[in-house]
N, C-alpha and C positions, 0 to 999 in steps of 0.2 A: 493606501495612497497610489492612485494611479499616476503614471508618469505622463505629463502633458505632451501633446502631439509634437510641439516644438523640440522637446527634450529627445523624443524617440527619434526624429529626424537628424538632430545635431549630434547625439551621442556616437552613433556609428561613424559620422563623419570626421569627429574629433580623434578617433582611435587609429592607432597605427602600431608601429613597434612597441610604444610605451604601453599600450593595452594590456600586454601579458604582465608587465610589472604592476599595473593599477589593479589587476584582478588578483595578483598575489597579495598585495597590501590589503585589499579588501576580504581575502580569505583569512588572512592572519588576524584581521581585527574582529572576526565574528566570535561573539561572546554568547553565554547563557547565564542567567542568574543563578547564584548558589541555592540549593534547596536545603535551608536551613531553618530552624524554628526562629520565630521573632523573639526579641529580647524582652518584650512586654506581654503581658496577659492580664484578663480580668474575669470576673465571674458574672453571670447573668444577674445577680442580685445588685452588684456594684453598678452595672449599666442601667438598671432600672432606677436606682437611687439617684444617680446622675442626672437622667432624663426628667425626673420629677423636679430636680433643682432647677434645671433649665426651663421647664413648664413654667415654675413659679416666676422666673425671670421674665419670661415672654409676656405673661399676663399684664404686666405693668407697662403701659403705653407710653414709652419714653421717646416721644418724637423730639426730633432735634430742634433745639433753640438756639438763638443767638446769645452772645455774652450778656447783653444787656436785657434779655427777656427773663421772666420769672421761671424758675425752674423746680417748683414744689415736687413735682412727679418725680424728678431724679431723686430727691431727698428720701421719698417714699421706696424708690428702688434701692437706694442705698442701704435703707433699714432693712429691706429684704435681703439684700446680700449680707448684711451683718447677723442675721438670723441664720442663713443657709450656710455661711463660713465664719462661725464665731472665733475660732482660733486665729484666723488672719486678721480680723478687725480688732480682736483684743491684743494681739501680739506686735503686729508691724506699727512702725511709727506713723503717726498721721501727718501728712503734709498737704492735705487737699486744698485746692485753690478754687473758689468760687463755684463749686458743685463739680469740679473735675478731681476725679479720685487720683491721689498719688500716695503711696505707702512705700515703707522702706523695712526691709528685713536685713538687719545689720549683720555684716559678717564678721568674721574672727581675725582677718587679716586687713589692717587699715592701709596697707600699702598697695593692695590691689584694687583696680577699677571695678566698678559694678557692672551689673547687667539689667537691662530693662525689659520687662514682659509687657505688652501693650495690647489694648483693644479699644472698644469705644461703647458707651452706654446708650447712645441715641439710636434711633431708627428712622428711616424714611416714612413718609405718610403712606396711608393705605388708600390709593386713588384708583387702583386697577380693578377692572371687572374680572370675574372668573373664580373668585375665592370659593372654594367648596367647604370651608371650615371657617369659623370665627377667627379673624387674623390675631386677635388677641386672647384666644382660648387657651394657648399652650397645649392644645390636644395632643395626648400620646396614643397614637393609632397607626396601625401598619407598619409597626416597626420604627417610627420616625416622631419627632416632636415638630408640631406645626405652628406656624404662626410668624408675624412680622418680627424680624430680629433673630429668629431660631438659628439662622445661619450666619447673617450679617449684622452684628457679629457677637451676639450674646453667647453663643456657643463657645467662642474664643475665650470670652471672659469667665465663662463658667469653667472651663477645662484649666485654665490657668490658676483660678482661685481654688478649685478643687485639688490640684497638684500641690499647691502651697499648703493648704488645710492639711492634707495627708502627711506630708513632710513634717509639719510641725507636731502632729500627733505621733508620728514615729520617732521624734526626738533629733531629727535631722538638724545640723547647724551648718550654713553656708560659710565658705571661706571668704567670699567676696559678698558686698552688698547685692541684694536682690531687690529691685524696684519694680513696683506695680502701678501702671498707670491706665486710666481709662476716661477718655474726653467725654463730655456731653454734647459735643457739636461738630463731631468728624464730618458728618453726613452733609453739614452746609458750610464745610471749610472755614469753621468759626475760630476764634482766638485761644481755646482751650489748650491746645498742643503748643502753640507759640508761646504762651505764658508759661507753662510748665517747663518747656525747655529751657526759656531764657531764665526761670528761677534755678533750674539745676547748674546752668553755666554761672550765675552769680553767686551760687554756693560753692563754686570750685568743683563740681562733680565732673568726673570724666567716666566714661562707660567703654567697656570692652566690646559689649554688644547690644544692639536693640533688636528685639524680635517681635514683629507686628503682624497683623492680618495680611493677606495678600495672596501668595501662592498657596497651593493645598495639594492633596493627593487627589490626582484627577486622571480619568481614562481619557484617551482621544485627543491628548493636547498635540501630540505630533501624529498627522496621517501616516498610517502603516505601522505604527508601534502598537503591540499587541498588549503589553503590560502598562500598569498604572505608572505615572510619574509624580514624583515628590519634587515639586517646582518651587524653588526658593528664590523669591525676587530679589535682585540685586540692584535694579534701577527702576525709576518710574518715568513715563514719558511726561512732558509738559502739559499744559492746560491753556487754552486761548479761547476767548469769545470775541468774534469779529462781527459788526453789524455793516451789512452790504445795502446801500441805498440808491435807489434811481428814481429821478425826478422828471417831471414834464409839466405841461400845462393843465393836465387833466381833460375834462369835456365830457360829452354824452357818449354812451356806448354805441348808439346807433351809427356813429361816424368814426370808427376807430381808425387812429393812425398806425404807419408801420413803427415798429420798435417802441411800444409802449413801455413803460416801467417794468410791468410784470414779464413781458417778453424779454427785455434785456437781462433781467435777473435770471431767467430760465436759461437763456443762453450761457450765461455765466456758469450756473450750476451743472448744465449738461457738459460743458466743455471740461470742468474739473472732474467731473464723474466718469466721462470717457478717457481722459488723458492721464488721470492720476498723475500730476505734474511734480510730485516731489521726489527729491534724491532718494534712492534705494540704495542700501549699504549694509553689509553683514558686519555689525560692530558688537563688541561685547554687550550681552551675553550670548549672542546668536552663534557665533563659532564654537563656543563652549557647549552649547545646547546640542548643536550637531555632531560634535565630538562625542558626546556622552550617549546620544541615542543610536548613533550609527551601527555600533556593533551588535545591536539587537534587532535590526531590520533584515528584511530580505536581501539576497545578493544584489539586484539591480540597483536598488536604492542605496545599499550600504557601499557599492562601488563607486556611485556618484559623490556621495559625502566624504568617503575616506580619501577621495582624489579631489578634494575640494579646490587645490590650487590649479587644477586644469578645469573644473566645472563650475568654479565659483560664480561666473556670470550666469550660467543657465539655473543654478540653484537660486540665486537671487531673483530672476525673472519668475521662476516657478512660485516663490513666495509672494511675488507682487500679484500674480494671477490666480492662484488657487482658491483665496477666500479672503474676506474681510479680516479674518483673525490673523492669517499669515501675512497679509499685506502689512497690517499694523507693526508686525515684528521688525519690518525693514525699513519703513519709511513714515514719514508724518502723515496724518490722516486729517481729513476735513469732512465734517458732516452738517448738512444744512438742515436744522432741527426747527426752526420758527419762521412764520412769515406773516407779513401784514400788508394789506392793500386798501382798496376802497371800502366803505362802510356801506355801500349799497350796490346791489347786482347790475343796475344800470348806468353806474357812474364810473368813468375812468379815474383811477387815482392820479393825483398830482404828485404823490410820493408812494413808493412801495419799498419794502426792506425785507431782507431775510437775515437770520442769525446763523453764523456758522461757527459750529465748536470745533476747535483744531487741537489735535494731540501732537505737539512737536517731538521730534525724534531727538536722540542724542547729537546725531551729526548734522541736523539742520535745526537750529534753534527757532524760538517763537517769531524773532524779527525776520529771520530769513525766510521762514515758511509764509509769513504774512505777506513779504515782499512777492513772493511768487503768486499769490493770489491777487495782490493789487495790480500787477502787470496784466493779468488776465482781465480783471474788472476794468481796468482803463480802456481796453478794447471796445467795451459796451457801455461807456460813460457811466459807469457805476462807481460810486464812492465808497470807501472802506473806512470804518472807524473801529479802532481796538478798544473793546470794553474792559477787557481783563486779560492778563498776560502773565505766564511764567513758564520758565524753562524747565527741561527734564532735571530731575534730581541728580546728585553726584551718583557715580556708579561705585558700589562696593565690591572690592576685587574677590572674583572667586578664588584667588591665590592666597588670600589672606589665611592666617592660622584659624581665626573664628569661623570662616566659611568652612574650611577642611574639617575642623572638629565638628561642626554641626552635621555636614553630610556624612561623616563617618558614623556618627551616632545614630543618624536616620536610617543608614543602611542597615545597622543592627535591629532596629526597631521595624523596620519595613524592608525584609528581604526580598519580597515580591515586587519592589519598585526600581524604577530608575531614578537616581537622585540627580537633579542638575540645577544650574542657576537658571534665572528666568527673567523675563522683561516684562515688568508691569505695564499694561497698556491704560490702567486706570490710576487712581491717587490714593494715598493713605497719609494719616498723620505722621507716619514715622520720618518722612522727609525733613520735618522740623527740627529733628534731633540730631542732624548732621552738625550742628554746632557744638555737641559734645561727644561725638562718636563717629569713628571711621568705618564702623561695620554695622550698617543699617540693613537689616535683612528682613524680609517680608514672607513669613510662612506660617500657616496654621496647619498642624498635623491632624486634619479631618479629611476623610474620604468623601468625595463629592462627585455625583453622577452628573452627566451632561444636563439632565433635567433638572437637578438641584441647583446648578450654576445658572441656569437660564431663569430660574425663580427668583433669583436675587433682584431685589427692587421691584419685583413683579408679583403676581398672585401665587398663593400656594407655596411660599417659602417653607422649606423643612430641611430637617438634619436628621441622619439615621443614628438611632439610639447606639449602635454599636460603634460608629465613629466617634460619637462622644466619649464613649470609654476608652477607645484607643487613644483619643486625644489627650485625656488625663493622664494616662500611663506614660505616654510619650513625653510630655511635658516634665512628669517627675524624672525620667530616664535623662533627658537633657540636663536637668538641674544637678543631678547627682553624679554624673559623669563629665565634670569640667576639671 
């Protein structure tokens, strides 16, 4: 992570007598990860067997369906799951709802709340060019399983079910109920998760922990950090689609007027892109992330982060300007994704529009974020219409007993990683379960490279065979160390 020019200038100016104290504080914070063996291990034979199971799952094209659409493919997929994980499907109570898998492994202590392991059965369409392998082949090549859903998120479902399968085979009996849920329409924000969460609430079910996809074991999450990060999502940003429309009398392109609809929309988009007008703030889990990674950074960066009370404004500014990823951590974002104008090249549109996808932050909700854009749009005589809107999810506390226990167990399984809470810039089904659980965490114990993350919803999606095996064993560890 290179220090932005502004920081290089401002840091010396801010230093004085307190600099020595800050340097002492930074030096004292320096840490190295312990060199200890991980608490989990697996054999090559196990890893290959798990990969073959995931391959069979990927081969079934479970494209996302709305609740009212036929879902025969998902029934075929579930028959395959029952064959791959027979003990799970024979032993756990069946609470399935309309093609959404919901199973319960009853615990021995009726006074304890349960836990819920989550994933989803559905996958996004294969519309992208550049696939080098059949996207539904489930090819096992080059140390990976390839295909649509291999990573998002059939590997999660595979690891969870295989962990349950092995624990059943080993005679393990949980003290608390263990629920397993996999929606068939997570990718299109369908109603499966809503229905299941409502069903659990109606049955009086309370959960101590919900564990869904989201964060993972990744390299390069924090610029300047050399070791992997086990990132546990504690909050999701919101989601909002806004249609911006500019109107005029239209006309022939040979006599174009000033400020035609497309020009005004362009001015709006350029101003938003240039000014990044949303409120930036370091709110949970950003301070916690910085506190967790600071001890493992080089001295200049560690000095800045450890002395955040002095350099908080500079750190915030750096996050805004370093990259789109870092900016998304500290403010709402707006992406203009779709546009429509004239239907002929020589005709001026009497109406042109763009769709803006907004991800509201915790500190600036959807209504407040849209209000910022409305004000800018009004300058260019552009109308704004909210098509869909939801705020950020609740934030699960990194200080909760459930988070601390999960983090402790992950440190035992992943001694080479920094474990930290994390902000989800995307969305998952897990937010639906806030009505029955206070600790909704988003983490899949799978190692993912930058290239693998970029292949999500894109061509050549894949997951490493060893990562699948590690995930199975970590889920087993988490379930047996509660």
